[in-house]
PyMOL Python script that loads the backbone (N, CA, C, O; Angstrom):
from pymol import cmd

cmd.read_pdbstr("""\
ATOM      1  N   MET A   1       0.817  -1.194   0.000  1.00  0.00           N
ATOM      2  CA  MET A   1       0.000   0.000   0.000  1.00  0.00           C
ATOM      3  C   MET A   1       0.860   1.256   0.000  1.00  0.00           C
ATOM      4  O   MET A   1       0.486   2.262  -0.602  1.00  0.00           O
ATOM      5  N   LEU A   2       1.975   1.208   0.650  1.00  0.00           N
ATOM      6  CA  LEU A   2       2.843   2.378   0.711  1.00  0.00           C
ATOM      7  C   LEU A   2       3.282   2.810  -0.680  1.00  0.00           C
ATOM      8  O   LEU A   2       3.370   4.007  -0.953  1.00  0.00           O
ATOM      9  N   VAL A   3       3.555   1.871  -1.548  1.00  0.00           N
ATOM     10  CA  VAL A   3       3.967   2.210  -2.906  1.00  0.00           C
ATOM     11  C   VAL A   3       2.788   2.719  -3.716  1.00  0.00           C
ATOM     12  O   VAL A   3       2.939   3.650  -4.507  1.00  0.00           O
ATOM     13  N   ALA A   4       1.618   2.123  -3.534  1.00  0.00           N
ATOM     14  CA  ALA A   4       0.444   2.507  -4.318  1.00  0.00           C
ATOM     15  C   ALA A   4      -0.039   3.910  -3.967  1.00  0.00           C
ATOM     16  O   ALA A   4      -0.460   4.656  -4.851  1.00  0.00           O
ATOM     17  N   ALA A   5       0.014   4.276  -2.700  1.00  0.00           N
ATOM     18  CA  ALA A   5      -0.509   5.579  -2.302  1.00  0.00           C
ATOM     19  C   ALA A   5       0.237   6.729  -2.952  1.00  0.00           C
ATOM     20  O   ALA A   5      -0.406   7.598  -3.540  1.00  0.00           O
ATOM     21  N   PRO A   6       1.572   6.778  -2.876  1.00  0.00           N
ATOM     22  CA  PRO A   6       2.252   7.891  -3.540  1.00  0.00           C
ATOM     23  C   PRO A   6       2.052   7.877  -5.051  1.00  0.00           C
ATOM     24  O   PRO A   6       1.925   8.933  -5.671  1.00  0.00           O
ATOM     25  N   ALA A   7       2.023   6.692  -5.642  1.00  0.00           N
ATOM     26  CA  ALA A   7       1.852   6.617  -7.091  1.00  0.00           C
ATOM     27  C   ALA A   7       0.496   7.183  -7.495  1.00  0.00           C
ATOM     28  O   ALA A   7       0.395   7.929  -8.470  1.00  0.00           O
ATOM     29  N   SER A   8      -0.540   6.830  -6.750  1.00  0.00           N
ATOM     30  CA  SER A   8      -1.858   7.346  -7.106  1.00  0.00           C
ATOM     31  C   SER A   8      -1.956   8.836  -6.815  1.00  0.00           C
ATOM     32  O   SER A   8      -2.647   9.557  -7.535  1.00  0.00           O
ATOM     33  N   ALA A   9      -1.283   9.311  -5.778  1.00  0.00           N
ATOM     34  CA  ALA A   9      -1.322  10.734  -5.438  1.00  0.00           C
ATOM     35  C   ALA A   9      -0.629  11.570  -6.510  1.00  0.00           C
ATOM     36  O   ALA A   9      -1.040  12.698  -6.781  1.00  0.00           O
ATOM     37  N   ALA A  10       0.401  11.029  -7.110  1.00  0.00           N
ATOM     38  CA  ALA A  10       1.158  11.778  -8.108  1.00  0.00           C
ATOM     39  C   ALA A  10       0.700  11.453  -9.519  1.00  0.00           C
ATOM     40  O   ALA A  10       1.262  11.975 -10.482  1.00  0.00           O
ATOM     41  N   GLY A  11      -0.296  10.611  -9.661  1.00  0.00           N
ATOM     42  CA  GLY A  11      -0.760  10.227 -10.981  1.00  0.00           C
ATOM     43  C   GLY A  11       0.205   9.254 -11.624  1.00  0.00           C
ATOM     44  O   GLY A  11       0.989   8.594 -10.942  1.00  0.00           O
ATOM     45  N   ASP A  12       0.143   9.173 -12.919  1.00  0.00           N
ATOM     46  CA  ASP A  12       1.000   8.239 -13.652  1.00  0.00           C
ATOM     47  C   ASP A  12       2.422   8.737 -13.771  1.00  0.00           C
ATOM     48  O   ASP A  12       3.267   8.049 -14.345  1.00  0.00           O
ATOM     49  N   ASN A  13       2.707   9.902 -13.251  1.00  0.00           N
ATOM     50  CA  ASN A  13       4.005  10.532 -13.412  1.00  0.00           C
ATOM     51  C   ASN A  13       4.980  10.171 -12.296  1.00  0.00           C
ATOM     52  O   ASN A  13       6.101  10.679 -12.289  1.00  0.00           O
ATOM     53  N   TRP A  14       4.596   9.315 -11.355  1.00  0.00           N
ATOM     54  CA  TRP A  14       5.429   9.001 -10.196  1.00  0.00           C
ATOM     55  C   TRP A  14       6.861   8.641 -10.570  1.00  0.00           C
ATOM     56  O   TRP A  14       7.782   9.186  -9.962  1.00  0.00           O
ATOM     57  N   PRO A  15       7.105   7.752 -11.537  1.00  0.00           N
ATOM     58  CA  PRO A  15       8.496   7.387 -11.858  1.00  0.00           C
ATOM     59  C   PRO A  15       9.328   8.570 -12.353  1.00  0.00           C
ATOM     60  O   PRO A  15      10.555   8.556 -12.248  1.00  0.00           O
ATOM     61  N   ASN A  16       8.668   9.582 -12.887  1.00  0.00           N
ATOM     62  CA  ASN A  16       9.390  10.727 -13.450  1.00  0.00           C
ATOM     63  C   ASN A  16       9.621  11.855 -12.455  1.00  0.00           C
ATOM     64  O   ASN A  16      10.287  12.839 -12.776  1.00  0.00           O
ATOM     65  N   LEU A  17       9.077  11.722 -11.250  1.00  0.00           N
ATOM     66  CA  LEU A  17       9.273  12.773 -10.249  1.00  0.00           C
ATOM     67  C   LEU A  17      10.681  12.716  -9.680  1.00  0.00           C
ATOM     68  O   LEU A  17      11.290  11.650  -9.584  1.00  0.00           O
ATOM     69  N   SER A  18      11.177  13.872  -9.309  1.00  0.00           N
ATOM     70  CA  SER A  18      12.488  13.933  -8.669  1.00  0.00           C
ATOM     71  C   SER A  18      12.364  13.411  -7.241  1.00  0.00           C
ATOM     72  O   SER A  18      11.257  13.361  -6.705  1.00  0.00           O
ATOM     73  N   PRO A  19      13.465  13.024  -6.618  1.00  0.00           N
ATOM     74  CA  PRO A  19      13.397  12.575  -5.220  1.00  0.00           C
ATOM     75  C   PRO A  19      12.782  13.626  -4.297  1.00  0.00           C
ATOM     76  O   PRO A  19      12.058  13.282  -3.362  1.00  0.00           O
ATOM     77  N   LYS A  20      13.064  14.892  -4.552  1.00  0.00           N
ATOM     78  CA  LYS A  20      12.494  15.961  -3.730  1.00  0.00           C
ATOM     79  C   LYS A  20      10.970  16.011  -3.894  1.00  0.00           C
ATOM     80  O   LYS A  20      10.242  16.170  -2.914  1.00  0.00           O
ATOM     81  N   GLU A  21      10.493  15.875  -5.136  1.00  0.00           N
ATOM     82  CA  GLU A  21       9.052  15.890  -5.381  1.00  0.00           C
ATOM     83  C   GLU A  21       8.382  14.664  -4.763  1.00  0.00           C
ATOM     84  O   GLU A  21       7.284  14.770  -4.215  1.00  0.00           O
ATOM     85  N   LYS A  22       9.025  13.519  -4.846  1.00  0.00           N
ATOM     86  CA  LYS A  22       8.473  12.298  -4.245  1.00  0.00           C
ATOM     87  C   LYS A  22       8.373  12.446  -2.731  1.00  0.00           C
ATOM     88  O   LYS A  22       7.393  12.016  -2.122  1.00  0.00           O
ATOM     89  N   GLU A  23       9.369  13.043  -2.139  1.00  0.00           N
ATOM     90  CA  GLU A  23       9.334  13.251  -0.689  1.00  0.00           C
ATOM     91  C   GLU A  23       8.188  14.194  -0.308  1.00  0.00           C
ATOM     92  O   GLU A  23       7.515  13.981   0.701  1.00  0.00           O
ATOM     93  N   ARG A  24       7.971  15.221  -1.105  1.00  0.00           N
ATOM     94  CA  ARG A  24       6.867  16.149  -0.844  1.00  0.00           C
ATOM     95  C   ARG A  24       5.518  15.432  -0.930  1.00  0.00           C
ATOM     96  O   ARG A  24       4.633  15.670  -0.108  1.00  0.00           O
ATOM     97  N   VAL A  25       5.361  14.555  -1.922  1.00  0.00           N
ATOM     98  CA  VAL A  25       4.126  13.779  -2.050  1.00  0.00           C
ATOM     99  C   VAL A  25       3.942  12.888  -0.828  1.00  0.00           C
ATOM    100  O   VAL A  25       2.842  12.801  -0.283  1.00  0.00           O
ATOM    101  N   ARG A  26       5.007  12.228  -0.399  1.00  0.00           N
ATOM    102  CA  ARG A  26       4.922  11.357   0.784  1.00  0.00           C
ATOM    103  C   ARG A  26       4.542  12.143   2.036  1.00  0.00           C
ATOM    104  O   ARG A  26       3.733  11.681   2.841  1.00  0.00           O
ATOM    105  N   ARG A  27       5.128  13.335   2.200  1.00  0.00           N
ATOM    106  CA  ARG A  27       4.786  14.174   3.358  1.00  0.00           C
ATOM    107  C   ARG A  27       3.320  14.593   3.320  1.00  0.00           C
ATOM    108  O   ARG A  27       2.642  14.592   4.347  1.00  0.00           O
ATOM    109  N   ASN A  28       2.834  14.951   2.133  1.00  0.00           N
ATOM    110  CA  ASN A  28       1.431  15.344   2.004  1.00  0.00           C
ATOM    111  C   ASN A  28       0.505  14.177   2.328  1.00  0.00           C
ATOM    112  O   ASN A  28      -0.527  14.364   2.973  1.00  0.00           O
ATOM    113  N   ILE A  29       0.865  12.987   1.889  1.00  0.00           N
ATOM    114  CA  ILE A  29       0.060  11.805   2.200  1.00  0.00           C
ATOM    115  C   ILE A  29       0.060  11.558   3.697  1.00  0.00           C
ATOM    116  O   ILE A  29      -0.986  11.267   4.278  1.00  0.00           O
ATOM    117  N   ASP A  30       1.211  11.668   4.323  1.00  0.00           N
ATOM    118  CA  ASP A  30       1.288  11.483   5.784  1.00  0.00           C
ATOM    119  C   ASP A  30       0.413  12.503   6.509  1.00  0.00           C
ATOM    120  O   ASP A  30      -0.320  12.156   7.435  1.00  0.00           O
ATOM    121  N   ARG A  31       0.495  13.766   6.078  1.00  0.00           N
ATOM    122  CA  ARG A  31      -0.326  14.801   6.711  1.00  0.00           C
ATOM    123  C   ARG A  31      -1.809  14.503   6.530  1.00  0.00           C
ATOM    124  O   ARG A  31      -2.597  14.666   7.461  1.00  0.00           O
ATOM    125  N   TRP A  32      -2.189  14.068   5.330  1.00  0.00           N
ATOM    126  CA  TRP A  32      -3.591  13.749   5.059  1.00  0.00           C
ATOM    127  C   TRP A  32      -4.065  12.615   5.966  1.00  0.00           C
ATOM    128  O   TRP A  32      -5.152  12.683   6.540  1.00  0.00           O
ATOM    129  N   GLU A  33      -3.251  11.586   6.089  1.00  0.00           N
ATOM    130  CA  GLU A  33      -3.631  10.433   6.902  1.00  0.00           C
ATOM    131  C   GLU A  33      -3.779  10.795   8.377  1.00  0.00           C
ATOM    132  O   GLU A  33      -4.554  10.162   9.094  1.00  0.00           O
ATOM    133  N   LYS A  34      -3.052  11.793   8.829  1.00  0.00           N
ATOM    134  CA  LYS A  34      -3.104  12.198  10.238  1.00  0.00           C
ATOM    135  C   LYS A  34      -4.234  13.185  10.542  1.00  0.00           C
ATOM    136  O   LYS A  34      -4.525  13.456  11.707  1.00  0.00           O
ATOM    137  N   LEU A  35      -4.867  13.721   9.500  1.00  0.00           N
ATOM    138  CA  LEU A  35      -5.953  14.679   9.719  1.00  0.00           C
ATOM    139  C   LEU A  35      -7.166  13.988  10.332  1.00  0.00           C
ATOM    140  O   LEU A  35      -7.466  12.842   9.998  1.00  0.00           O
ATOM    141  N   PRO A  36      -7.860  14.682  11.224  1.00  0.00           N
ATOM    142  CA  PRO A  36      -9.121  14.147  11.739  1.00  0.00           C
ATOM    143  C   PRO A  36     -10.141  14.022  10.595  1.00  0.00           C
ATOM    144  O   PRO A  36     -10.093  14.779   9.626  1.00  0.00           O
ATOM    145  N   SER A  37     -11.042  13.078  10.719  1.00  0.00           N
ATOM    146  CA  SER A  37     -12.002  12.816   9.639  1.00  0.00           C
ATOM    147  C   SER A  37     -12.863  14.037   9.313  1.00  0.00           C
ATOM    148  O   SER A  37     -13.209  14.248   8.151  1.00  0.00           O
ATOM    149  N   GLN A  38     -13.216  14.849  10.322  1.00  0.00           N
ATOM    150  CA  GLN A  38     -14.047  16.026  10.034  1.00  0.00           C
ATOM    151  C   GLN A  38     -13.274  17.049   9.196  1.00  0.00           C
ATOM    152  O   GLN A  38     -13.869  17.745   8.373  1.00  0.00           O
ATOM    153  N   ASP A  39     -11.969  17.145   9.393  1.00  0.00           N
ATOM    154  CA  ASP A  39     -11.165  18.049   8.569  1.00  0.00           C
ATOM    155  C   ASP A  39     -11.076  17.543   7.137  1.00  0.00           C
ATOM    156  O   ASP A  39     -11.141  18.325   6.188  1.00  0.00           O
ATOM    157  N   LYS A  40     -10.927  16.238   6.987  1.00  0.00           N
ATOM    158  CA  LYS A  40     -10.882  15.656   5.646  1.00  0.00           C
ATOM    159  C   LYS A  40     -12.188  15.924   4.905  1.00  0.00           C
ATOM    160  O   LYS A  40     -12.189  16.275   3.725  1.00  0.00           O
ATOM    161  N   GLU A  41     -13.293  15.754   5.617  1.00  0.00           N
ATOM    162  CA  GLU A  41     -14.596  15.980   4.991  1.00  0.00           C
ATOM    163  C   GLU A  41     -14.748  17.433   4.565  1.00  0.00           C
ATOM    164  O   GLU A  41     -15.235  17.713   3.469  1.00  0.00           O
ATOM    165  N   ARG A  42     -14.335  18.356   5.422  1.00  0.00           N
ATOM    166  CA  ARG A  42     -14.419  19.781   5.079  1.00  0.00           C
ATOM    167  C   ARG A  42     -13.572  20.087   3.849  1.00  0.00           C
ATOM    168  O   ARG A  42     -14.007  20.824   2.964  1.00  0.00           O
ATOM    169  N   LEU A  43     -12.369  19.527   3.789  1.00  0.00           N
ATOM    170  CA  LEU A  43     -11.501  19.760   2.636  1.00  0.00           C
ATOM    171  C   LEU A  43     -12.090  19.157   1.363  1.00  0.00           C
ATOM    172  O   LEU A  43     -11.984  19.744   0.286  1.00  0.00           O
ATOM    173  N   ARG A  44     -12.706  17.992   1.490  1.00  0.00           N
ATOM    174  CA  ARG A  44     -13.356  17.391   0.314  1.00  0.00           C
ATOM    175  C   ARG A  44     -14.492  18.276  -0.184  1.00  0.00           C
ATOM    176  O   ARG A  44     -14.660  18.458  -1.390  1.00  0.00           O
ATOM    177  N   GLU A  45     -15.272  18.825   0.744  1.00  0.00           N
ATOM    178  CA  GLU A  45     -16.368  19.711   0.362  1.00  0.00           C
ATOM    179  C   GLU A  45     -15.844  20.965  -0.335  1.00  0.00           C
ATOM    180  O   GLU A  45     -16.406  21.402  -1.340  1.00  0.00           O
ATOM    181  N   GLU A  46     -14.774  21.537   0.195  1.00  0.00           N
ATOM    182  CA  GLU A  46     -14.188  22.726  -0.440  1.00  0.00           C
ATOM    183  C   GLU A  46     -13.665  22.396  -1.827  1.00  0.00           C
ATOM    184  O   GLU A  46     -13.828  23.181  -2.762  1.00  0.00           O
ATOM    185  N   TRP A  47     -13.034  21.229  -1.961  1.00  0.00           N
ATOM    186  CA  TRP A  47     -12.506  20.815  -3.265  1.00  0.00           C
ATOM    187  C   TRP A  47     -13.645  20.625  -4.255  1.00  0.00           C
ATOM    188  O   TRP A  47     -13.532  21.043  -5.407  1.00  0.00           O
ATOM    189  N   ASP A  48     -14.746  19.999  -3.829  1.00  0.00           N
ATOM    190  CA  ASP A  48     -15.902  19.814  -4.710  1.00  0.00           C
ATOM    191  C   ASP A  48     -16.481  21.160  -5.134  1.00  0.00           C
ATOM    192  O   ASP A  48     -16.854  21.348  -6.292  1.00  0.00           O
ATOM    193  N   ARG A  49     -16.552  22.091  -4.189  1.00  0.00           N
ATOM    194  CA  ARG A  49     -17.048  23.431  -4.511  1.00  0.00           C
ATOM    195  C   ARG A  49     -16.145  24.115  -5.536  1.00  0.00           C
ATOM    196  O   ARG A  49     -16.626  24.748  -6.476  1.00  0.00           O
ATOM    197  N   TRP A  50     -14.837  23.980  -5.346  1.00  0.00           N
ATOM    198  CA  TRP A  50     -13.864  24.574  -6.266  1.00  0.00           C
ATOM    199  C   TRP A  50     -14.037  24.007  -7.676  1.00  0.00           C
ATOM    200  O   TRP A  50     -14.000  24.753  -8.655  1.00  0.00           O
ATOM    201  N   LYS A  51     -14.225  22.706  -7.777  1.00  0.00           N
ATOM    202  CA  LYS A  51     -14.365  22.062  -9.085  1.00  0.00           C
ATOM    203  C   LYS A  51     -15.636  22.491  -9.801  1.00  0.00           C
ATOM    204  O   LYS A  51     -15.713  22.398 -11.026  1.00  0.00           O
ATOM    205  N   LYS A  52     -16.637  22.962  -9.055  1.00  0.00           N
ATOM    206  CA  LYS A  52     -17.892  23.399  -9.663  1.00  0.00           C
ATOM    207  C   LYS A  52     -17.804  24.810 -10.237  1.00  0.00           C
ATOM    208  O   LYS A  52     -18.651  25.205 -11.038  1.00  0.00           O
ATOM    209  N   PHE A  53     -16.795  25.569  -9.839  1.00  0.00           N
ATOM    210  CA  PHE A  53     -16.617  26.905 -10.397  1.00  0.00           C
ATOM    211  C   PHE A  53     -16.349  26.790 -11.894  1.00  0.00           C
ATOM    212  O   PHE A  53     -15.709  25.836 -12.336  1.00  0.00           O
ATOM    213  N   PRO A  54     -16.832  27.750 -12.674  1.00  0.00           N
ATOM    214  CA  PRO A  54     -16.467  27.768 -14.091  1.00  0.00           C
ATOM    215  C   PRO A  54     -14.950  27.945 -14.237  1.00  0.00           C
ATOM    216  O   PRO A  54     -14.309  28.592 -13.409  1.00  0.00           O
ATOM    217  N   GLN A  55     -14.399  27.372 -15.283  1.00  0.00           N
ATOM    218  CA  GLN A  55     -12.950  27.400 -15.482  1.00  0.00           C
ATOM    219  C   GLN A  55     -12.397  28.818 -15.501  1.00  0.00           C
ATOM    220  O   GLN A  55     -11.337  29.068 -14.927  1.00  0.00           O
ATOM    221  N   ASP A  56     -13.091  29.753 -16.149  1.00  0.00           N
ATOM    222  CA  ASP A  56     -12.564  31.121 -16.212  1.00  0.00           C
ATOM    223  C   ASP A  56     -12.496  31.755 -14.827  1.00  0.00           C
ATOM    224  O   ASP A  56     -11.576  32.518 -14.533  1.00  0.00           O
ATOM    225  N   ARG A  57     -13.479  31.436 -13.973  1.00  0.00           N
ATOM    226  CA  ARG A  57     -13.444  31.980 -12.609  1.00  0.00           C
ATOM    227  C   ARG A  57     -12.284  31.371 -11.822  1.00  0.00           C
ATOM    228  O   ARG A  57     -11.597  32.080 -11.088  1.00  0.00           O
ATOM    229  N   ARG A  58     -12.060  30.068 -11.969  1.00  0.00           N
ATOM    230  CA  ARG A  58     -10.922  29.439 -11.295  1.00  0.00           C
ATOM    231  C   ARG A  58      -9.609  30.049 -11.761  1.00  0.00           C
ATOM    232  O   ARG A  58      -8.703  30.283 -10.962  1.00  0.00           O
ATOM    233  N   ASP A  59      -9.517  30.303 -13.062  1.00  0.00           N
ATOM    234  CA  ASP A  59      -8.290  30.906 -13.604  1.00  0.00           C
ATOM    235  C   ASP A  59      -8.055  32.295 -13.020  1.00  0.00           C
ATOM    236  O   ASP A  59      -6.927  32.644 -12.672  1.00  0.00           O
ATOM    237  N   ARG A  60      -9.132  33.095 -12.912  1.00  0.00           N
ATOM    238  CA  ARG A  60      -8.986  34.437 -12.338  1.00  0.00           C
ATOM    239  C   ARG A  60      -8.566  34.372 -10.875  1.00  0.00           C
ATOM    240  O   ARG A  60      -7.729  35.159 -10.434  1.00  0.00           O
ATOM    241  N   ILE A  61      -9.139  33.443 -10.121  1.00  0.00           N
ATOM    242  CA  ILE A  61      -8.781  33.296  -8.707  1.00  0.00           C
ATOM    243  C   ILE A  61      -7.325  32.865  -8.582  1.00  0.00           C
ATOM    244  O   ILE A  61      -6.589  33.398  -7.751  1.00  0.00           O
ATOM    245  N   LYS A  62      -6.911  31.914  -9.395  1.00  0.00           N
ATOM    246  CA  LYS A  62      -5.512  31.470  -9.364  1.00  0.00           C
ATOM    247  C   LYS A  62      -4.570  32.614  -9.708  1.00  0.00           C
ATOM    248  O   LYS A  62      -3.532  32.789  -9.070  1.00  0.00           O
ATOM    249  N   GLN A  63      -4.943  33.393 -10.724  1.00  0.00           N
ATOM    250  CA  GLN A  63      -4.106  34.522 -11.126  1.00  0.00           C
ATOM    251  C   GLN A  63      -3.981  35.537  -9.998  1.00  0.00           C
ATOM    252  O   GLN A  63      -2.889  36.030  -9.714  1.00  0.00           O
ATOM    253  N   ARG A  64      -5.106  35.847  -9.356  1.00  0.00           N
ATOM    254  CA  ARG A  64      -5.090  36.798  -8.246  1.00  0.00           C
ATOM    255  C   ARG A  64      -4.237  36.272  -7.090  1.00  0.00           C
ATOM    256  O   ARG A  64      -3.471  37.021  -6.482  1.00  0.00           O
ATOM    257  N   TYR A  65      -4.376  34.986  -6.795  1.00  0.00           N
ATOM    258  CA  TYR A  65      -3.574  34.375  -5.743  1.00  0.00           C
ATOM    259  C   TYR A  65      -2.080  34.463  -6.078  1.00  0.00           C
ATOM    260  O   TYR A  65      -1.269  34.826  -5.225  1.00  0.00           O
ATOM    261  N   ASP A  66      -1.723  34.131  -7.316  1.00  0.00           N
ATOM    262  CA  ASP A  66      -0.312  34.200  -7.723  1.00  0.00           C
ATOM    263  C   ASP A  66       0.228  35.618  -7.621  1.00  0.00           C
ATOM    264  O   ASP A  66       1.366  35.822  -7.198  1.00  0.00           O
ATOM    265  N   GLU A  67      -0.583  36.601  -8.007  1.00  0.00           N
ATOM    266  CA  GLU A  67      -0.153  37.996  -7.913  1.00  0.00           C
ATOM    267  C   GLU A  67       0.060  38.404  -6.460  1.00  0.00           C
ATOM    268  O   GLU A  67       1.051  39.058  -6.137  1.00  0.00           O
ATOM    269  N   GLN A  68      -0.863  38.021  -5.585  1.00  0.00           N
ATOM    270  CA  GLN A  68      -0.720  38.362  -4.172  1.00  0.00           C
ATOM    271  C   GLN A  68       0.501  37.677  -3.576  1.00  0.00           C
ATOM    272  O   GLN A  68       1.221  38.273  -2.776  1.00  0.00           O
ATOM    273  N   ARG A  69       0.729  36.461  -3.953  1.00  0.00           N
ATOM    274  CA  ARG A  69       1.899  35.731  -3.457  1.00  0.00           C
ATOM    275  C   ARG A  69       3.192  36.387  -3.928  1.00  0.00           C
ATOM    276  O   ARG A  69       4.149  36.521  -3.164  1.00  0.00           O
ATOM    277  N   ARG A  70       3.208  36.791  -5.186  1.00  0.00           N
ATOM    278  CA  ARG A  70       4.376  37.464  -5.748  1.00  0.00           C
ATOM    279  C   ARG A  70       4.611  38.795  -5.044  1.00  0.00           C
ATOM    280  O   ARG A  70       5.750  39.154  -4.748  1.00  0.00           O
ATOM    281  N   ASP A  71       3.527  39.527  -4.777  1.00  0.00           N
ATOM    282  CA  ASP A  71       3.640  40.811  -4.079  1.00  0.00           C
ATOM    283  C   ASP A  71       4.169  40.640  -2.665  1.00  0.00           C
ATOM    284  O   ASP A  71       4.976  41.444  -2.199  1.00  0.00           O
ATOM    285  N   ARG A  72       3.714  39.591  -1.980  1.00  0.00           N
ATOM    286  CA  ARG A  72       4.207  39.316  -0.611  1.00  0.00           C
ATOM    287  C   ARG A  72       5.691  39.017  -0.633  1.00  0.00           C
ATOM    288  O   ARG A  72       6.423  39.429   0.268  1.00  0.00           O
ATOM    289  N   ASN A  73       6.140  38.308  -1.651  1.00  0.00           N
ATOM    290  CA  ASN A  73       7.564  37.958  -1.732  1.00  0.00           C
ATOM    291  C   ASN A  73       8.421  39.177  -2.055  1.00  0.00           C
ATOM    292  O   ASN A  73       9.609  39.202  -1.735  1.00  0.00           O
ATOM    293  N   ASN A  74       7.831  40.184  -2.684  1.00  0.00           N
ATOM    294  CA  ASN A  74       8.581  41.391  -3.027  1.00  0.00           C
ATOM    295  C   ASN A  74       8.647  42.387  -1.883  1.00  0.00           C
ATOM    296  O   ASN A  74       9.443  43.325  -1.926  1.00  0.00           O
ATOM    297  N   ASP A  75       7.829  42.198  -0.869  1.00  0.00           N
ATOM    298  CA  ASP A  75       7.830  43.125   0.275  1.00  0.00           C
ATOM    299  C   ASP A  75       8.992  42.859   1.206  1.00  0.00           C
ATOM    300  O   ASP A  75       9.142  43.546   2.217  1.00  0.00           O
TER     301      ASP A  75
END
""", "prot")
cmd.dss("prot")
cmd.show_as("cartoon", "prot")
cmd.util.cbc("prot")
cmd.orient("prot")
């Protein structure tokens, strides 16, 4: 199961990930597994809500987030 979980988390690209990227995927899986079930459910609901947004709205939100992140790094 340990091998299957990271592979499924990273999609079919697992063999092509760098060791650093693989470690990040493993850490994220560990964090997910340690989350309380109510937190997991809330995150699933937020993810479902996000997927229901029209693509152009998601793109605008991502762009705004990237701009704010870039601005924070420049301060």
